[in-house]
C-alpha positions in Angstrom: 11.4 -29.4 36.6 8.9 -31.0 37.8 5.0 -30.6 35.6 3.5 -28.3 38.2 6.2 -25.7 38.6 6.7 -25.7 34.4 2.8 -25.3 34.7 2.8 -22.2 36.9 5.2 -20.6 35.4 3.7 -21.2 31.6 0.0 -19.0 33.1 2.6 -16.3 34.5 3.5 -16.4 30.8 0.5 -17.2 28.5 -0.8 -14.1 30.9 2.4 -11.5 29.7 2.0 -13.1 26.1 -1.7 -12.0 25.7 -1.6 -8.6 28.2 -3.6 -9.2 30.3 -1.5 -8.1 33.1 0.4 -9.1 35.9 -1.0 -12.4 37.8 0.2 -12.1 41.6 2.1 -15.2 43.1 -1.0 -16.0 46.0 -3.6 -16.4 43.3 -2.5 -18.8 41.5 -2.7 -21.2 44.3 -6.6 -20.8 44.3 -6.4 -22.5 40.2 -8.9 -25.2 39.9 -8.5 -28.2 37.0 -10.9 -27.6 34.6 -11.4 -30.0 31.1 -8.4 -31.2 29.5 -7.4 -29.3 26.2 -4.9 -29.9 23.4 -2.9 -26.9 22.6 -0.6 -26.1 19.4 1.5 -23.7 18.0 1.2 -22.9 14.3 -0.9 -25.7 13.8 1.4 -27.9 15.7 0.8 -30.0 18.9 2.5 -28.3 22.1 1.3 -31.0 24.7 -1.7 -31.7 26.1 -2.6 -29.8 29.5 -5.8 -29.1 31.3 -7.4 -25.4 31.6 -6.4 -23.6 34.4 -9.6 -21.1 35.7 -8.2 -18.3 37.9 -10.5 -15.6 38.6 -12.1 -14.0 35.6 -9.3 -15.6 33.0 -8.7 -19.4 31.7 -5.4 -20.2 30.7 -4.3 -23.5 29.2 -1.1 -25.4 31.7 1.4 -27.1 29.6 4.9 -27.7 29.5 6.7 -24.3 29.3 9.9 -25.5 28.1 7.5 -26.1 24.6 5.9 -23.2 25.1 9.5 -21.3 25.2 11.2 -23.5 22.3 8.2 -22.6 20.0 9.0 -18.9 20.7 12.7 -18.9 20.2 13.6 -18.8 23.7 13.9 -21.8 26.5 14.7 -21.8 30.1 16.9 -22.6 32.7 16.2 -23.7 36.6 18.4 -23.7 39.5 18.1 -26.9 41.4 19.7 -26.1 44.4 17.6 -22.4 45.0 14.4 -22.9 42.7 15.2 -20.6 40.6 13.7 -20.0 36.7 15.5 -17.9 34.6 14.0 -17.0 31.4 15.9 -16.1 28.0 13.9 -14.4 25.1 17.1 -12.7 22.3 15.8 -10.9 19.5 16.9 -13.0 16.8 16.4 -12.5 12.9 17.8 -15.2 10.3 17.8 -14.5 6.6 19.2 -16.7 3.4 21.1 -14.4 0.5 21.7 -15.9 -2.9 25.0 -14.8 -4.5 24.1 -13.2 -7.6 26.4 -12.6 -11.0 27.9 -9.3 -9.8 29.5 -11.9 -7.5 27.4 -9.6 -4.1 25.2 -11.6 -2.4 21.0 -10.8 -2.1 17.8 -12.0 0.0 16.1 -14.5 -1.4 13.3 -16.9 -0.5 13.7 -19.8 -3.5 16.1 -21.5 -4.8 16.4 -24.1 -8.1 16.3 -27.8 -7.2 18.8 -29.8 -8.4 22.1 -27.4 -8.2 24.6 -26.3 -6.8 24.3 -22.3 -4.7 26.4 -20.3 -3.3 24.1 -19.7 -0.2 24.7 -16.6 3.0 23.0 -17.2 6.2 23.1 -14.0 7.9 22.2 -14.3 11.7 21.4 -11.0 13.2 20.8 -11.0 17.6 20.5 -8.9 20.3 19.3 -9.4 23.8 21.9 -12.3 25.0 21.5 -11.9 28.3 24.4 -14.6 29.4 27.5 -15.5 28.2 27.0 -18.4 24.9 29.8 -21.1 25.3 29.1 -22.1 21.1 26.2 -20.9 18.2 25.1 -23.6 16.5 23.5 -23.8 12.6 21.1 -26.6 11.3 19.5 -27.0 7.6 17.3 -29.4 7.4 15.3 -30.5 4.0 11.1 -30.8 3.4 11.8 -34.7 5.3 13.7 -33.2 8.2 16.1 -34.8 7.5 19.1 -32.4 8.5 21.0 -31.9 5.7 23.7 -29.4 7.2 25.8 -28.2 10.3 27.8 -26.1 11.5 29.5 -25.8 15.0 30.9 -22.6 16.3 32.7 -22.2 19.7 34.7 -19.1 19.0 35.6 -15.8 20.2 32.1 -14.3 18.5 29.6 -16.4 20.5 30.4 -15.7 23.3 31.8 -12.2 22.9 27.7 -11.9 22.1 26.6 -11.4 25.5 28.5 -8.5 25.9 27.8 -6.7 22.2 24.7 -5.1 22.4 24.4 -6.7 17.9 25.8 -9.4 16.8 26.2 -10.3 13.5 27.2 -13.5 11.7 27.6 -14.3 8.3 28.0 -17.9 7.3 29.2 -19.5 4.1 29.3 -22.5 2.4 28.4 -24.4 -1.3 25.2 -26.5 -0.8 23.1 -28.8 -3.4 19.3 -28.7 -2.7 18.1 -32.2 -4.1 14.3 -32.0 -3.0 11.6 -29.5 -3.8 9.5 -27.9 -1.5 10.0 -25.7 2.3 13.8 -26.5 3.6 14.4 -24.8 7.8 17.5 -23.0 8.9 17.5 -22.8 12.7 20.0 -21.4 14.9 20.8 -22.3 18.2 23.3 -21.1 21.0 24.0 -23.2 24.1 25.0 -21.1 27.1 27.8 -21.3 29.6 27.2 -24.7 31.4 24.4 -25.7 29.2 25.4 -29.8 27.8 22.4 -28.6 25.5 21.6 -26.3 22.8 18.2 -24.4 22.5 17.2 -22.9 19.4 16.5 -19.2 19.2 16.1 -17.9 15.6 14.5 -20.0 12.6 13.7 -19.3 9.2 12.6 -21.2 6.1 13.3 -20.9 2.0 12.3 -22.7 -0.7 13.7 -25.1 -3.9 11.7 -25.0 -7.2 11.6 -26.5 -10.3 
């Protein structure tokens, strides 16, 4: 997608998220570029762009795909028609550990250098397009991938037709580093070659 289209789209996104109201399409063409700006999300740099001034509002013009990715959403564009579709399902990811009663309880802390029986629960709704596959990835404190589970069976394919989808993934894992581990849940829409992250959580390994 062309950079100008992404920046114009982001103007709509930021105004919507900020609750500033709806920006009329023809007013977008009245923007003027101001100074360069660095935009971050939760302390992480998204990109360098410009500030766009339209009427009384000044908003950052950065890559809309970067912003949507940080918010757990994604966008697709039909190159033939120019139509842009934005998707932001509601996804909650929780981490559970098996206790002495052989049941799982929610937790965010695990002992380091031990083998753990972990259950990842993903609850999703608001999925409005057909999904071909889903993927769960766990990253260690250094960002290295230590586990990946991909499913292209009936569960992801039914996400768009179900009001609420709940997925429980259980496995053994040894945590060999102290610090925060990241759990990411991604989906691959029908016809796409890549996965889009739509949910994330963290848990901690301690001494």
